[in-house]
C-alpha positions as CSV (number, residue, x, y, z in Angstrom):
1,M,0.1,-10.0,-47.8
2,D,1.9,-10.1,-44.4
3,E,-1.0,-12.0,-42.8
4,E,-1.2,-14.4,-45.7
5,R,2.5,-15.4,-45.6
6,A,2.5,-15.6,-41.8
7,L,-0.7,-17.8,-41.9
8,Y,0.8,-20.2,-44.4
9,I,3.9,-20.7,-42.3
10,V,2.0,-21.0,-39.0
11,R,-0.2,-23.7,-40.5
12,A,2.5,-25.8,-42.3
13,G,5.9,-24.7,-40.9
14,E,8.1,-26.0,-38.1
15,A,8.9,-24.0,-34.9
16,G,12.0,-22.3,-36.3
17,A,10.2,-21.0,-39.4
18,I,7.1,-20.0,-37.4
19,E,9.3,-18.0,-35.0
20,R,11.1,-16.2,-37.8
21,V,8.0,-15.2,-39.8
22,L,6.2,-14.1,-36.7
23,R,9.2,-12.1,-35.5
24,D,9.3,-10.3,-38.9
25,Y,5.5,-9.6,-38.6
26,S,5.9,-8.3,-35.1
27,D,8.8,-6.0,-36.0
28,K,6.9,-4.6,-38.9
29,H,3.6,-4.0,-37.1
30,R,4.8,-3.2,-33.6
31,A,3.4,0.4,-33.8
32,T,0.2,-0.6,-35.7
33,F,-3.0,0.2,-33.9
34,K,-5.4,0.6,-36.9
35,F,-5.9,-2.3,-39.3
36,E,-7.2,-2.6,-42.8
37,S,-10.7,-4.1,-42.9
38,T,-9.9,-6.0,-46.1
39,D,-7.5,-8.3,-44.2
40,E,-9.8,-8.9,-41.3
41,D,-10.6,-12.6,-42.1
42,K,-6.9,-13.3,-42.5
43,R,-6.1,-11.8,-39.1
44,K,-8.8,-13.9,-37.5
45,K,-7.4,-17.1,-39.1
46,L,-3.9,-16.0,-38.0
47,C,-5.1,-15.7,-34.4
48,E,-6.7,-19.1,-34.5
49,G,-3.5,-20.6,-36.0
50,I,-1.3,-19.0,-33.3
51,F,-3.5,-20.5,-30.5
52,K,-3.1,-23.9,-32.1
53,V,0.7,-23.5,-32.1
54,L,0.7,-22.4,-28.5
55,V,-0.7,-25.7,-27.3
56,K,2.2,-27.6,-28.9
57,D,5.6,-28.3,-27.3
58,I,7.6,-25.5,-28.8
59,P,10.7,-23.5,-27.7
60,T,10.2,-20.5,-25.3
61,T,11.5,-18.1,-28.0
62,C,8.8,-19.4,-30.4
63,Q,6.1,-18.9,-27.7
64,V,7.3,-15.3,-27.2
65,S,7.0,-14.6,-30.9
66,C,3.5,-16.1,-31.1
67,L,2.4,-14.0,-28.1
68,E,3.9,-10.8,-29.5
69,V,1.9,-11.2,-32.7
70,L,-1.2,-12.1,-30.8
71,R,-0.8,-9.0,-28.6
72,I,-0.6,-6.9,-31.8
73,L,-3.7,-8.5,-33.4
74,S,-5.7,-8.3,-30.1
75,R,-5.7,-4.5,-30.6
76,D,-8.4,-5.0,-33.2
77,K,-11.8,-5.7,-31.5
78,K,-13.3,-7.3,-34.5
79,V,-10.6,-10.0,-34.7
80,L,-11.2,-11.0,-31.1
81,V,-14.9,-12.1,-31.6
82,P,-14.2,-15.6,-32.9
83,V,-11.0,-16.3,-31.0
84,T,-12.2,-15.3,-27.5
85,T,-13.2,-18.7,-26.2
86,K,-12.8,-20.4,-22.8
87,E,-10.3,-22.8,-24.3
88,N,-8.1,-20.0,-25.7
89,M,-8.3,-18.0,-22.5
90,Q,-7.2,-21.0,-20.5
91,I,-4.2,-21.4,-22.8
92,L,-3.1,-17.8,-22.0
93,L,-3.8,-18.4,-18.3
94,R,-1.5,-21.5,-18.3
95,L,1.3,-19.6,-20.1
96,A,1.0,-16.7,-17.7
97,K,1.4,-19.1,-14.7
98,L,-2.1,-18.2,-13.4
99,N,-3.2,-21.8,-12.8
100,E,-3.2,-22.8,-9.1
101,S,-1.0,-25.8,-9.9
102,D,1.9,-23.5,-10.7
103,D,3.6,-23.2,-7.3
104,S,6.6,-21.1,-8.0
105,L,8.4,-18.8,-10.4
106,E,11.8,-20.3,-10.6
107,K,12.6,-20.5,-14.3
108,V,13.8,-17.1,-15.4
109,S,13.7,-18.2,-19.0
110,E,9.9,-18.4,-18.7
111,F,9.5,-14.8,-17.6
112,P,9.2,-13.3,-21.1
113,V,6.4,-15.8,-21.8
114,I,4.6,-14.8,-18.6
115,V,4.9,-11.1,-19.4
116,E,3.7,-11.4,-23.0
117,S,0.8,-13.6,-21.9
118,L,-0.3,-11.0,-19.4
119,K,0.0,-8.3,-22.0
120,C,-2.3,-10.3,-24.4
121,L,-4.8,-10.8,-21.6
122,C,-4.8,-7.1,-20.9
123,N,-5.7,-6.3,-24.5
124,I,-8.2,-9.1,-24.9
125,V,-10.1,-8.3,-21.6
126,F,-10.1,-4.6,-22.4
127,N,-11.4,-5.1,-26.0
128,S,-13.8,-8.1,-25.6
129,Q,-17.0,-8.3,-23.6
130,M,-16.9,-12.0,-24.0
131,A,-13.4,-12.1,-22.4
132,Q,-14.7,-10.0,-19.5
133,Q,-17.5,-12.6,-18.8
134,L,-15.0,-15.5,-19.1
135,S,-12.7,-13.7,-16.6
136,L,-15.5,-13.9,-14.0
137,E,-16.2,-17.5,-14.9
138,L,-12.5,-18.5,-14.7
139,N,-12.1,-16.5,-11.4
140,L,-9.2,-14.5,-13.0
141,A,-9.0,-12.0,-10.2
142,A,-8.2,-14.7,-7.6
143,K,-5.5,-16.1,-9.9
144,L,-3.9,-12.7,-10.4
145,C,-3.8,-12.2,-6.6
146,N,-2.2,-15.6,-6.2
147,L,0.5,-14.7,-8.8
148,L,1.1,-11.4,-7.0
149,R,1.7,-13.2,-3.7
150,K,4.3,-15.4,-5.4
151,C,6.3,-12.4,-6.6
152,K,5.5,-9.5,-4.3
153,D,9.0,-9.5,-2.6
154,R,11.0,-10.2,-5.7
155,K,12.3,-7.2,-7.5
156,F,13.7,-8.9,-10.5
157,I,10.2,-9.7,-11.8
158,N,8.8,-6.2,-11.8
159,D,7.4,-6.7,-15.4
160,I,5.3,-9.6,-14.2
161,K,3.9,-7.6,-11.3
162,C,3.3,-4.6,-13.4
163,F,1.1,-6.3,-16.0
164,D,-0.5,-8.5,-13.4
165,L,-1.6,-5.3,-11.6
166,R,-2.7,-3.7,-14.9
167,L,-4.9,-6.6,-15.6
168,L,-6.3,-6.5,-12.0
169,F,-7.0,-2.8,-12.5
170,L,-8.9,-3.4,-15.8
171,L,-11.0,-6.2,-14.2
172,S,-11.9,-4.1,-11.2
173,L,-12.7,-1.1,-13.5
174,L,-15.0,-3.1,-15.8
175,H,-16.7,-5.2,-13.1
176,T,-18.0,-3.7,-9.9
177,D,-18.5,-7.2,-8.4
178,I,-14.8,-7.8,-8.7
179,R,-14.1,-4.8,-6.5
180,S,-16.0,-6.3,-3.7
181,Q,-14.4,-9.7,-4.2
182,L,-10.9,-8.0,-4.1
183,R,-11.7,-6.0,-1.0
184,Y,-13.2,-8.7,1.2
185,E,-12.7,-12.2,-0.2
186,L,-9.2,-11.8,-1.7
187,Q,-7.8,-9.3,0.9
188,G,-6.8,-7.1,-1.9
189,L,-6.3,-4.0,0.3
190,P,-3.4,-5.4,2.4
191,L,-2.0,-7.3,-0.6
192,L,-1.8,-4.2,-2.9
193,T,-0.5,-2.1,0.0
194,Q,2.4,-4.6,0.5
195,I,3.1,-4.4,-3.2
196,L,3.5,-0.6,-2.8
197,E,5.7,-1.1,0.2
198,S,8.0,-3.4,-1.8
199,A,8.1,-1.0,-4.8
200,F,9.1,1.9,-2.4
201,S,11.5,-0.2,-0.3
202,I,9.8,1.2,2.8
203,K,11.5,0.9,6.2
204,W,9.2,1.5,9.1
205,T,10.4,3.6,12.0
206,D,7.0,3.6,13.8
207,E,3.6,2.0,13.3
208,Y,2.6,4.6,10.7
209,E,6.0,6.4,10.0
210,S,8.6,5.4,7.4
211,A,12.2,6.5,7.0
212,I,12.7,9.1,4.2
213,D,16.0,9.4,2.5
214,H,15.9,12.8,0.8
215,N,19.3,12.2,-0.7
216,G,18.5,8.7,-2.0
217,P,18.2,7.7,-5.7
218,P,14.9,8.1,-7.5
219,L,12.7,5.1,-8.2
220,S,13.6,3.1,-11.2
221,P,11.3,3.2,-14.2
222,Q,10.2,-0.4,-13.5
223,E,9.4,0.4,-9.8
224,T,7.6,3.5,-10.8
225,D,5.4,1.8,-13.3
226,C,4.7,-1.0,-10.9
227,A,3.7,1.5,-8.2
228,I,1.4,3.4,-10.5
229,E,-0.4,0.3,-11.5
230,A,-0.8,-0.7,-7.9
231,L,-2.2,2.7,-7.0
232,K,-4.8,2.5,-9.8
233,A,-5.9,-1.0,-8.7
234,L,-6.1,0.2,-5.1
235,F,-8.3,3.1,-6.2
236,N,-10.9,0.8,-7.7
237,V,-10.8,-1.5,-4.6
238,T,-11.4,1.4,-2.2
239,V,-13.6,3.6,-4.3
240,D,-16.6,3.2,-1.9
241,S,-14.6,3.3,1.3
242,W,-15.8,6.6,2.8
243,K,-16.8,5.1,6.1
244,V,-14.8,2.9,8.5
245,H,-16.8,0.5,10.6
246,K,-14.2,-1.8,12.1
247,E,-10.9,-1.0,13.9
248,S,-9.1,-3.4,11.6
249,D,-10.3,-1.4,8.6
250,S,-9.2,1.8,10.2
251,H,-5.7,0.4,10.8
252,Q,-5.4,-0.9,7.3
253,F,-6.4,2.5,5.8
254,R,-3.9,4.3,8.1
255,V,-1.1,1.9,6.9
256,M,-2.1,2.7,3.3
257,A,-2.2,6.4,4.0
258,A,1.3,6.2,5.6
259,V,2.5,4.4,2.4
260,L,1.0,7.2,0.3
261,R,2.7,9.8,2.5
262,H,6.0,8.1,1.7
263,C,5.0,8.0,-2.0
264,L,4.5,11.8,-2.0
265,L,8.0,12.3,-0.6
266,I,9.9,10.4,-3.2
267,V,10.5,11.0,-6.9
268,G,10.4,9.0,-10.0
269,P,13.0,8.7,-12.8
270,T,11.6,11.8,-14.6
271,E,9.5,14.8,-13.7
272,D,6.6,13.6,-15.7
273,K,6.7,10.2,-14.0
274,T,6.9,11.8,-10.6
275,E,3.8,13.9,-11.4
276,E,1.9,10.8,-12.6
277,L,2.9,8.9,-9.5
278,H,1.8,11.7,-7.2
279,S,-1.4,12.2,-9.2
280,N,-2.4,8.6,-8.6
281,A,-1.5,8.9,-4.9
282,V,-3.8,12.0,-4.6
283,N,-6.6,10.1,-6.3
284,L,-6.2,7.2,-3.9
285,L,-6.0,9.5,-0.8
286,S,-9.4,10.8,-1.8
287,N,-10.8,7.4,-1.1
288,V,-9.2,7.1,2.4
289,P,-11.7,7.9,5.2
290,V,-10.8,11.5,6.3
291,S,-10.4,10.3,9.9
292,C,-7.4,8.3,8.8
293,L,-5.6,11.1,7.0
294,D,-4.0,12.3,10.2
295,V,-1.0,10.1,9.5
296,L,-0.1,12.4,6.6
297,I,1.5,14.6,9.3
298,C,3.6,13.3,12.2
299,P,5.3,14.7,15.4
300,L,8.9,15.6,15.1
301,T,11.6,13.4,16.7
302,H,13.6,14.7,19.6
303,E,16.5,15.6,17.3
304,E,14.2,17.4,14.9
305,T,12.5,19.3,17.7
306,A,15.9,20.6,18.9
307,Q,16.7,21.7,15.4
308,E,13.4,23.5,15.0
309,A,14.0,25.4,18.3
310,T,17.3,26.5,17.0
311,T,15.8,27.7,13.7
312,L,13.0,29.6,15.5
313,D,15.6,31.4,17.7
314,E,17.5,32.4,14.5
315,L,14.5,34.1,13.0
316,P,14.2,37.9,13.6
317,S,11.8,39.0,16.3
318,D,9.7,41.0,13.8
319,K,8.9,37.8,11.8
320,T,6.5,36.4,14.3
321,A,4.0,35.2,11.6
322,E,6.8,33.2,9.9
323,K,8.0,31.6,13.2
324,E,5.3,29.0,13.1
325,T,6.6,27.5,9.9
326,V,10.3,26.7,9.3
327,L,12.2,24.7,6.8
328,K,15.1,22.7,8.4
329,N,17.1,19.9,6.6
330,N,14.5,19.7,3.8
331,T,11.7,19.2,6.4
332,M,8.7,21.5,6.4
333,V,7.7,22.0,10.1
334,Y,4.7,23.6,11.6
335,N,3.7,23.7,15.3
336,G,6.0,20.8,16.1
337,M,4.6,18.6,13.2
338,N,6.3,17.4,10.1
339,M,4.2,18.9,7.2
340,E,6.3,17.7,4.2
341,A,3.5,15.6,2.6
342,I,1.0,18.4,2.9
343,H,3.5,20.9,1.4
344,V,4.0,18.4,-1.5
345,L,0.2,18.3,-2.0
346,L,0.1,22.1,-2.0
347,S,2.9,22.4,-4.5
348,F,1.2,19.7,-6.7
349,M,-2.0,21.8,-6.6
350,E,-0.2,24.9,-7.6
351,K,1.4,23.1,-10.6
352,R,-2.0,21.9,-11.7
353,I,-3.3,25.5,-11.5
354,D,-0.4,26.8,-13.5
355,K,-1.1,24.3,-16.3
356,G,-4.2,26.2,-17.1
357,S,-6.2,23.3,-18.6
358,S,-8.1,20.1,-17.6
359,Y,-8.9,21.6,-14.2
360,R,-11.8,19.3,-13.5
361,E,-9.7,16.1,-14.0
362,G,-6.4,17.3,-12.8
363,L,-7.1,20.0,-10.1
364,T,-10.4,19.1,-8.4
365,P,-9.1,15.9,-6.8
366,V,-6.2,17.5,-4.9
367,L,-8.3,20.6,-4.0
368,S,-11.1,18.3,-2.6
369,L,-8.5,16.3,-0.7
370,L,-6.9,19.4,0.9
371,T,-10.4,20.8,1.7
372,E,-11.4,17.7,3.6
373,C,-8.1,17.4,5.4
374,S,-8.4,21.1,6.5
375,R,-12.0,20.6,7.6
376,A,-11.1,17.5,9.8
377,H,-7.6,18.2,11.0
378,R,-6.8,21.5,12.8
379,N,-3.0,21.4,12.3
380,I,-3.3,20.8,8.6
381,R,-5.8,23.6,8.2
382,K,-3.6,26.1,10.2
383,F,-0.6,25.1,8.2
384,L,-2.4,25.6,4.9
385,K,-3.9,28.9,6.1
386,D,-0.4,30.0,6.9
387,Q,0.8,29.0,3.4
388,V,-2.2,30.1,1.3
389,L,-3.6,33.0,3.2
390,P,-0.8,34.6,5.2
391,P,-1.5,37.8,7.1
392,L,-2.3,40.6,4.7
393,R,0.2,43.4,4.3
394,D,-0.1,44.8,0.8
395,V,-3.7,45.3,-0.2
396,T,-3.1,47.8,-3.1
397,N,-3.9,45.1,-5.7
398,R,-7.1,43.2,-6.2
399,P,-7.1,39.7,-4.6
400,E,-7.2,38.0,-8.0
401,V,-4.2,39.9,-9.3
402,G,-0.7,38.5,-8.7
403,S,1.2,35.2,-8.7
404,T,0.7,33.9,-5.2
405,V,-1.3,30.8,-4.4
406,R,-4.0,33.0,-2.9
407,N,-4.2,35.0,-6.1
408,K,-4.5,31.9,-8.3
409,L,-7.2,30.4,-6.1
410,V,-9.2,33.6,-6.1
411,R,-9.1,33.7,-9.9
412,L,-10.6,30.2,-9.9
413,M,-13.5,31.4,-7.8
414,T,-15.0,33.0,-11.0
415,H,-14.0,30.2,-13.4
416,V,-16.4,29.2,-16.1
417,D,-16.5,25.6,-14.8
418,L,-19.0,25.4,-12.0
419,G,-17.3,22.5,-10.3
420,V,-13.9,24.1,-10.3
421,K,-15.0,27.4,-8.9
422,Q,-17.1,25.7,-6.2
423,I,-14.3,23.6,-4.9
424,A,-11.8,26.5,-5.1
425,A,-14.1,28.7,-3.1
426,E,-14.9,25.9,-0.6
427,F,-11.2,25.4,0.0
428,L,-10.6,29.1,0.9
429,F,-13.8,29.2,2.9
430,V,-12.7,26.2,5.1
431,L,-9.2,27.8,5.5
432,C,-11.1,30.9,6.9
433,K,-13.0,28.5,9.3
434,E,-16.2,29.1,7.3
435,R,-16.4,32.7,8.5
436,V,-17.8,35.1,5.9
437,D,-16.0,38.2,7.2
438,S,-12.6,36.4,7.1
439,L,-13.3,35.1,3.6
440,L,-14.2,38.5,2.3
441,K,-11.0,40.0,3.7
442,Y,-9.0,37.7,1.5
443,T,-11.2,37.5,-1.6
444,G,-13.5,40.5,-1.8
445,Y,-17.3,40.3,-1.9
446,G,-17.4,40.1,-5.7
447,N,-15.3,36.9,-6.0
448,A,-17.1,35.2,-3.0
449,A,-20.7,36.1,-4.0
450,G,-21.3,32.8,-5.8
451,L,-20.3,30.7,-2.8
452,L,-22.1,32.9,-0.3
453,A,-25.3,32.8,-2.4
454,A,-25.2,29.0,-2.6
455,R,-24.7,28.8,1.2
456,G,-27.3,31.4,2.0
457,L,-24.7,33.6,3.6
458,L,-24.9,36.8,1.5
459,A,-25.8,38.7,4.6
460,G,-22.8,37.3,6.6
461,G,-22.4,34.8,9.3
462,R,-20.6,31.4,9.2
463,G,-20.9,27.9,7.9
464,D,-22.3,24.9,9.7
465,N,-19.0,23.2,10.8
466,W,-17.3,23.9,14.1
467,Y,-13.7,25.2,14.3
468,S,-11.5,26.3,17.1
469,E,-12.0,29.8,18.3
470,D,-8.4,31.1,17.9
471,E,-8.5,34.5,16.4
472,D,-6.8,35.8,13.3
473,T,-4.3,38.6,13.8
474,D,-4.3,41.5,11.4
475,T,-1.0,43.2,10.5
476,E,-0.6,46.9,11.2
477,E,-0.4,47.6,7.5
478,Y,-3.9,46.0,7.0
479,K,-5.4,47.8,10.0
480,N,-4.2,51.2,8.6
481,A,-5.6,50.4,5.2
482,K,-8.9,48.8,6.2
483,P,-11.1,51.9,6.3
484,N,-10.3,52.6,2.6
485,I,-10.6,49.0,1.3
486,N,-13.4,48.4,-1.2
487,L,-15.4,45.5,0.2
488,I,-16.6,44.5,-3.3
489,T,-13.2,44.3,-5.0
490,G,-11.2,43.5,-1.8
491,H,-8.4,46.0,-2.4
492,L,-7.3,49.5,-1.3
493,E,-8.8,52.3,-3.4
494,E,-7.5,55.9,-3.2
495,P,-10.3,58.4,-2.3
496,M,-11.8,59.8,-5.5
497,P,-11.2,63.6,-5.9
498,N,-14.2,65.9,-5.4
499,P,-15.0,67.6,-8.8
500,I,-16.5,70.6,-7.0
501,D,-13.1,71.4,-5.4
502,E,-11.7,72.3,-8.9
503,M,-14.6,74.6,-9.9
504,T,-14.7,78.4,-9.8
505,E,-17.6,80.1,-8.0
506,E,-19.3,80.9,-11.3
507,Q,-19.1,77.2,-12.4
508,K,-20.6,76.1,-9.0
509,E,-23.4,78.6,-9.4
510,Y,-24.1,77.4,-13.0
511,E,-24.2,73.7,-11.9
512,A,-26.5,74.6,-9.0
513,M,-29.0,76.4,-11.3
514,K,-28.8,73.5,-13.8
515,L,-29.8,71.1,-11.0
516,V,-32.6,73.3,-9.9
517,N,-34.0,73.4,-13.5
518,M,-33.8,69.6,-13.7
519,L,-35.7,69.2,-10.5
520,D,-38.3,71.7,-11.6
521,K,-38.9,69.7,-14.8
522,L,-39.3,66.5,-12.9
523,S,-41.8,68.1,-10.6
524,R,-43.9,69.5,-13.5
525,R,-44.0,66.0,-15.2
526,A,-45.2,64.4,-11.9
527,D,-48.0,67.0,-11.6
528,V,-49.1,66.5,-15.2
529,K,-49.2,62.7,-14.6
530,D,-51.3,63.1,-11.5
531,L,-53.9,65.3,-13.4
532,H,-54.3,62.6,-16.1
533,Q,-54.8,60.0,-13.5
534,D,-57.5,62.1,-11.7
535,G,-59.3,62.8,-15.0
536,G,-59.4,59.1,-15.9
């Protein structure tokens, strides 16, 4: 009934009546995502009628109402089949200011129309294969990049940027050819990186270093959503970028990695939004060539170095292991390097472990990233080793028992998901410089057996990668306990009492005779078996 009334007014009514009836329809069906099949033909005709209205000279408010209803109806894939034509797509492109002839975005009153048009295009492209083909024919990716360039430095049109980026993400997700076009022809990598810089309001202090205000306000919801969409689009653009062949590529990836470092050190409006922002940053960092990830850490300034020296002097002399890592003015410092971003990644990983579900999707990306960083960059590996596998002191509990990061990772080494347990074991193995004896010290042979078997290292040795030869130092507590540590379980076991010590002389004599009788029976059976064999 709603569609029938709306269709009647759209076909015969004037702009004011059309606006009112479509606004009522939109308000009633705003949260509708499943539609009755009985009204399918009416919804198709309503879509066709709306497109005919949109080509007319109608007020902006009427355009918005038409587009809102079209967006709702475009959630139904079946409705889109007859209305997804090149002509109708061009109508939406014109309303979204995606035609090359539209030089600027000066009329603020048109912004709601642009946003709603982009929302419609997102739904239509996602739900219609015909629309996806028409997007290639109409060169939609280039038009979207052109619109982004018009508004990349203007914060008051974040909604336009957000849905432009979402549509760009969908196109690059659905068409691999568009990824290549974005990367090389449309210069999507620097463009999208600049969008992130704008969203984060980055101020550069050096070529790959940005100023971080730890006491600054969180990102606004609009800036966060815009950044998340840009991160997702960048992921698709860089998904095959494991190798860097040109110096210009290396520079651009380093700039992007520096922007992502900044992203990890800021927060969104809510804890959930911050986690989503950091999750997408982790995914994108996984696409950055590992040689460019050194920008995640940076040397301290002269002032920070002086503060670190003061902090080191304040530590007690018996805390030599802890002197390498200090926390000063919210800055995690290790060996003269700022490790804030790596510490954030480590905390993010631990949170994902604590969730206890969706390990493959939520945990393996950050574990893989930390593993590759540790393998390629010595300072990162040493810092993570200090945080995850500090010198052993108390070895009374099994390695998998407890609440430390080490305990949690060791538990994952025997997880039912093969991919999860492999990457958890690989991470710890790399932190141990791929030395079997070092790994067993922290995990026990039982937990590490799967990795060692896969690597052909059950008999000991080390992996194929080269690491520095600096030696691990054992604590006095560990040295004293080492002779009594069970190599299989990896923990200290008290010597088992000798049952003979508790026996009387009569009991000992009885047990000895019992053993003699058992040996005698075994000997007789063996003799009988030999006689049968000889007779045969």
